[in-house]
C-alpha positions in Angstrom: -15.7 14.1 63.9 -15.8 15.4 60.4 -16.8 13.3 57.4 -14.0 12.8 55.0 -14.9 12.4 51.4 -12.3 10.4 49.5 -12.1 9.4 45.9 -8.8 7.6 45.6 -6.6 8.5 48.6 -5.4 5.9 51.0 -6.4 6.7 54.5 -6.0 5.3 58.0 -7.4 6.1 61.4 -6.1 6.8 64.9 -7.7 4.2 67.2 -8.4 4.6 70.8 -8.4 0.8 71.6 -5.0 -0.3 70.2 -5.2 -3.6 72.0 -8.0 -4.7 69.7 -7.5 -5.5 66.0 -8.8 -2.7 63.8 -12.1 -3.4 62.0 -13.4 -1.4 59.1 -17.1 -2.0 58.4 -17.5 -1.0 54.7 -21.0 -0.6 53.4 -21.2 -0.5 49.6 -24.1 1.8 48.6 -26.0 2.4 45.4 -29.2 4.4 45.8 -29.7 2.9 49.2 -30.8 6.0 51.1 -33.7 4.3 52.9 -31.6 1.4 53.9 -28.8 3.6 55.2 -31.3 5.7 57.2 -32.9 2.6 58.7 -29.9 0.4 59.4 -26.8 2.6 59.9 -27.8 3.4 63.5 -27.5 -0.3 64.5 -24.1 -0.5 62.8 -22.8 2.6 64.5 -24.1 1.3 67.9 -22.0 -1.9 67.6 -20.2 -2.5 70.9 -16.8 -3.3 69.3 -14.6 -0.3 70.2 -11.8 -0.4 67.6 -14.1 0.0 64.6 -14.8 2.4 61.8 -17.9 2.7 59.7 -17.5 3.6 56.1 -20.0 4.1 53.3 -18.5 3.5 49.9 -20.9 5.0 47.4 -21.1 3.4 43.9 -22.1 6.6 42.0 -25.6 6.9 43.5 -28.1 9.2 41.9 -30.2 9.6 45.1 -29.3 11.7 48.1 -27.6 8.9 50.0 -24.4 10.9 50.6 -26.2 14.0 51.8 -28.2 11.9 54.3 -25.0 10.4 55.7 -23.3 13.8 55.9 -26.2 15.4 57.8 -27.5 12.5 59.9 -24.5 10.3 60.6 -21.4 12.6 61.0 -19.2 9.8 62.5 -19.4 7.8 59.3 -16.6 8.1 56.8 -17.4 8.3 53.1 -15.8 7.1 49.9 -17.2 8.3 46.6 -16.8 6.3 43.4 -17.4 8.1 40.1 -19.1 5.1 38.4 -21.1 2.0 39.5 -18.7 -0.9 39.4 -21.1 -3.3 40.9 -20.5 -5.3 44.1 -17.3 -6.9 43.0 -15.6 -3.9 41.3 -17.0 -1.5 43.9 -15.5 -3.3 46.8 -12.2 -3.8 45.0 -12.0 0.0 44.5 -13.2 0.9 48.0 -10.9 -1.5 49.9 -7.8 -0.2 48.2 -8.5 3.0 50.1 -9.0 1.5 53.5 -6.4 0.4 56.0 -7.5 -2.0 58.8 -6.7 -5.5 60.1 -10.1 -6.8 59.2 -12.7 -5.7 56.6 -16.4 -6.3 57.2 -18.3 -6.2 53.9 -21.8 -5.4 55.0 -24.9 -4.9 52.8 -26.8 -1.7 53.4 -30.0 -3.7 54.1 -28.6 -5.5 57.2 -29.5 -4.8 60.8 -26.8 -5.9 63.2 -27.0 -6.9 66.8 -24.9 -5.1 69.5 -22.1 -7.6 69.9 -22.0 -9.1 66.4 -18.3 -8.3 65.8 -16.7 -9.7 68.9 -17.3 -13.4 68.5 -16.0 -13.5 64.9 -12.9 -11.4 65.7 -12.1 -13.6 68.7 -12.5 -16.7 66.5 -10.2 -15.4 63.8 -7.6 -14.1 66.2 -7.5 -17.6 67.8 -6.9 -19.2 64.4 -4.7 -17.2 62.1 -5.5 -19.6 59.2 -9.1 -18.4 59.1 -9.2 -15.9 56.2 -13.0 -15.2 56.2 -16.0 -15.7 58.4 -19.7 -15.0 58.4 -22.3 -14.5 61.1 -25.7 -16.3 61.2 -28.0 -14.5 58.7 -31.7 -14.4 59.6 -34.5 -12.8 57.7 -35.3 -9.2 58.7 -39.0 -9.7 57.8 -39.2 -13.1 59.4 -36.7 -13.2 62.2 -37.3 -16.9 63.1 -36.2 -18.0 59.5 -32.8 -18.2 57.9 -32.1 -15.7 55.2 -31.3 -16.8 51.6 -27.8 -15.1 51.3 -25.7 -17.4 53.5 -28.0 -18.5 56.4 -25.6 -20.3 58.8 -22.8 -20.8 56.4 -22.3 -21.5 52.7 -21.7 -24.9 51.0 -21.5 -26.0 47.4 -22.1 -29.3 45.7 -19.8 -31.2 43.3 -21.4 -29.5 40.3 -21.1 -26.0 41.6 -24.6 -25.3 43.0 -24.4 -23.2 46.1 -26.6 -23.8 49.2 -26.2 -23.3 52.9 -26.9 -24.5 56.4 -30.5 -23.5 56.6 -31.3 -23.0 52.8 -31.6 -25.4 50.0 -32.3 -23.6 46.7 -35.3 -21.4 47.5 -36.4 -23.4 50.6 -35.6 -21.7 53.9 -35.6 -23.4 57.3 -36.7 -21.9 60.5 -33.9 -21.3 63.0 -34.1 -23.6 66.0 -30.4 -23.2 66.8 -29.8 -26.5 64.8 -26.8 -24.9 63.0 -25.3 -22.9 65.9 -22.0 -24.8 65.9 -18.9 -23.0 64.7 -17.9 -24.9 61.6 -15.7 -24.7 58.6 -17.6 -23.9 55.4 -17.0 -23.4 51.7 -18.1 -19.8 51.3 -19.0 -16.8 53.6 -21.9 -14.6 52.6 -21.0 -11.3 50.9 -24.0 -9.7 52.8 -21.9 -9.8 56.0 -18.4 -11.1 55.3 -15.4 -10.7 57.7 -12.1 -11.0 55.8 -8.5 -10.4 56.7 -7.4 -7.4 54.8 -4.0 -8.9 54.0 -5.5 -12.0 52.5 -8.2 -10.1 50.5 -5.5 -8.1 48.7 -3.3 -11.2 48.5 -6.1 -12.8 46.5 -6.4 -9.6 44.4 -9.9 -9.2 45.8 -13.0 -10.1 43.8 -13.2 -11.0 40.2 -14.5 -7.6 39.0 -16.0 -9.1 35.8 -18.7 -10.8 37.9 -20.2 -7.3 38.7 -22.6 -8.9 41.2 -23.5 -12.4 42.5 -21.3 -15.3 43.5 -18.1 -13.2 43.6 -17.8 -14.0 47.3 -18.0 -17.8 46.5 -15.3 -17.4 43.9 -13.1 -15.5 46.3 -13.6 -18.1 49.1 -12.8 -20.9 46.6 -9.6 -19.2 45.7 -8.8 -18.6 49.4 -9.2 -22.3 50.1 -7.0 -23.2 47.2 -4.4 -21.0 48.7 -4.5 -23.0 51.9 -6.7 -20.8 54.2 -10.0 -21.7 55.7 -13.5 -20.2 55.8 -15.8 -20.4 58.9 -19.3 -19.6 60.1 -19.7 -18.2 63.6 -23.4 -18.3 64.5 -22.7 -16.7 67.8 -22.7 -13.6 65.8 -26.1 -12.8 64.3 -27.5 -10.2 61.9 -30.8 -9.7 60.1 -30.9 -9.3 56.3 -33.7 -7.8 54.2 -32.3 -9.5 51.0 -32.4 -8.6 47.3 -32.0 -5.0 48.5 -29.6 -3.7 45.9 -30.4 -5.8 42.7 -34.1 -6.8 42.4 -35.1 -10.3 41.3 -35.5 -10.6 37.6 -33.8 -11.6 34.4 -30.6 -9.6 35.1 -30.2 -11.3 38.5 -30.8 -14.8 37.0 -28.3 -14.1 34.2 -25.5 -13.0 36.5 -26.1 -15.9 38.9 -25.8 -18.5 36.1 -23.1 -16.8 34.1 -20.9 -16.1 37.1 -21.3 -19.6 38.5 -20.2 -21.2 35.2 -17.2 -18.8 34.9 -16.3 -19.6 38.5 -16.3 -23.3 37.7 -14.2 -22.7 34.6 -11.7 -20.8 36.7 -11.4 -23.0 39.7 -12.0 -26.6 38.7 -9.1 -28.7 37.7 -8.8 -29.7 34.0 -10.3 -33.2 34.5 -13.1 -31.8 36.5 -14.0 -29.2 33.9 -14.2 -31.9 31.2 -16.5 -34.0 33.4 -18.6 -31.5 35.3 -19.1 -28.5 33.0 -21.1 -30.5 30.4 -23.3 -31.9 33.2 -23.9 -28.4 34.7 -24.8 -26.9 31.3 -27.3 -29.8 30.8 -28.8 -29.3 34.2 -29.1 -25.5 33.6 -30.8 -26.2 30.3 -33.3 -28.5 32.1 -34.0 -25.7 34.6 -34.4 -23.2 31.7 -36.9 -25.4 29.9 -38.8 -26.1 33.1 -39.1 -22.3 33.6 -40.3 -21.8 30.0 -43.0 -24.5 30.3 -44.1 -22.8 33.5 -44.5 -19.5 31.5 -41.4 -17.7 32.8 -39.8 -16.6 29.5 -37.5 -14.2 31.3 -35.9 -17.0 33.4 -35.4 -19.1 30.2 -33.9 -16.2 28.3 -31.6 -15.3 31.1 -30.1 -18.8 31.3 -29.7 -19.0 27.5 -27.9 -15.6 27.6 -25.7 -16.9 30.4 -24.6 -19.9 28.4 -23.8 -17.7 25.4 -21.8 -15.4 27.6 -19.8 -18.4 28.9 -19.1 -19.6 25.4 -18.0 -16.1 24.4 -15.8 -16.1 27.5 -14.2 -19.3 26.3 -13.8 -18.1 22.7 -12.2 -14.8 23.9 -9.5 -16.9 25.5 -10.1 -15.7 29.0 -8.8 -18.0 31.7 -8.0 -18.3 35.4 -5.1 -16.2 36.7 -4.2 -19.1 39.0 -3.6 -22.8 38.5 -6.2 -24.8 40.5 -4.3 -27.8 42.0 -6.9 -29.2 44.4 -10.1 -31.0 43.3 -13.2 -29.4 44.7 -14.0 -32.6 46.7 -10.9 -32.1 48.8 -12.0 -28.7 50.0 -14.2 -28.0 53.1 -18.0 -27.4 52.8 -18.4 -29.5 49.7 -21.3 -31.9 49.2 -19.8 -34.7 47.0 -23.2 -35.5 45.4 -25.8 -33.5 43.5 -27.9 -31.1 45.6 -30.3 -30.8 42.6 -30.9 -34.6 42.7 -31.4 -34.6 46.4 -33.8 -31.7 46.4 -35.8 -32.0 43.2 -35.9 -35.8 42.9 -35.6 -37.0 46.5 -37.5 -34.0 47.8 -35.1 -33.3 50.6 -35.5 -29.7 51.8 -33.2 -29.5 54.8 -29.4 -29.2 55.0 -29.3 -31.8 57.8 -31.2 -34.3 55.6 -28.7 -34.0 52.8 -25.3 -33.4 54.5 -24.3 -36.0 57.0 -22.2 -34.8 60.0 -19.1 -36.7 58.7 -19.2 -34.6 55.6 
């Protein structure tokens, strides 16, 4: 099969297994040659028959595309003329892909043979499920959960994300303690299954986020629209983590800025008045703690994030939808403060903090 290089042309595919829903695995790439070389073979070998594998290149300057052309001829290619980040890059790419389901997969993820089937079966059985994620384990430490989603994403009442298996930077070992299929707040963008119709219905990601927390914002909007998000740990993948944007000031800035804009967009008016001042205060405490510890880059990134939020307010930017449901009414929400539980009460496990009735 010949590689098709497409810049803005909508394309479809003739499938051999028409009884199965069509699945497009779309890997957004930016200078990820080594990851593609290492992990594309596992993706191509996935047992699900009615699939396509697509590399959407975000204006890479390395030889990623040449590698794919020469070594992986069954993989389709989309080429963007500029780097639009994770959010904008996927928005652009998915406008050019026709499939029943999209799988947004990071280039630094190794998949298992039958990772697709359990999630598609679950989503086909419940048409209200809009997005779903597998269990994410660490590629370098396979017995440990991986930061970006673990066994399903949650959020606390002040907007701090965490997950089944990860509280802030503390990762649990996987002892199958979170192997139940459960409704969650957000599905990891490292390996997100999403119905194509609903992705476009939601107008995709907020492109202004560039990278980080855009999948949480999308899942929040999906829940506000009446759909559900699930984790299906019977599907399992291994994630390197921090493979596309290295840790540092830029990463911290985007995380804090995007989280605050997400809260401004999705909280009800009363919640904004109550929760945003608390969040800004908690962020400030975190920034000063970092500065005292000698991390001036962390401190500066949070200060810049707060100024960016204030500028966002001054510029009159606002949500394009009208949030009508308080965050506490949604699934996968811890109604207290995860920061209090973790940093003051020294609770490090999801099971310690979130009771089953939650």
